[in-house]
C-alpha positions, 0 to 999 in steps of 0.5 A: 183030810181030803186031798186036793188035786194039783201038780204039787206034791203033798198038797192037802185041802184044809177042811176047817180052821182048826185043822190048819191050827193043829197041822199047818202045811209047809210050802213044797221044796224049791228047786231050779236049774238055770243054764247059760251058754255063750260064744265070743267071735272076734271079727277084727281087732276092735269088733267082736260078736257074742252069741248067747242062749240061756234058759231059766227053770230048765226042768219046768218045775212049779215052785210055790211062792205063795199059798192062799186059802178061801174065806173058810179054809176049805180050799187052798190055792198055790201061786208059783214062780215063773215057769221055764223061760228061754233067752237067746240073742247076739250082741255086737261089741265095737 
């Protein structure tokens, strides 16, 4: 089997359908670390402010969610979940 150039580990190009039946490939392991930080400030008895920062997929890992093959199984294509995302903001509480 020929190796397929990609950022995913252990990806191999399936050269024909019989190879796929004999040695099916598994989707790589899924790993994700999310981080959230928030702080509450009380301005008055009935008014508060919450500041927050959050990130999803902190290490920016490409987690495979779907594997596709072309019509003759000579190429494999991987679809991944969303990459690293940042969120931040302020919320006013009355």
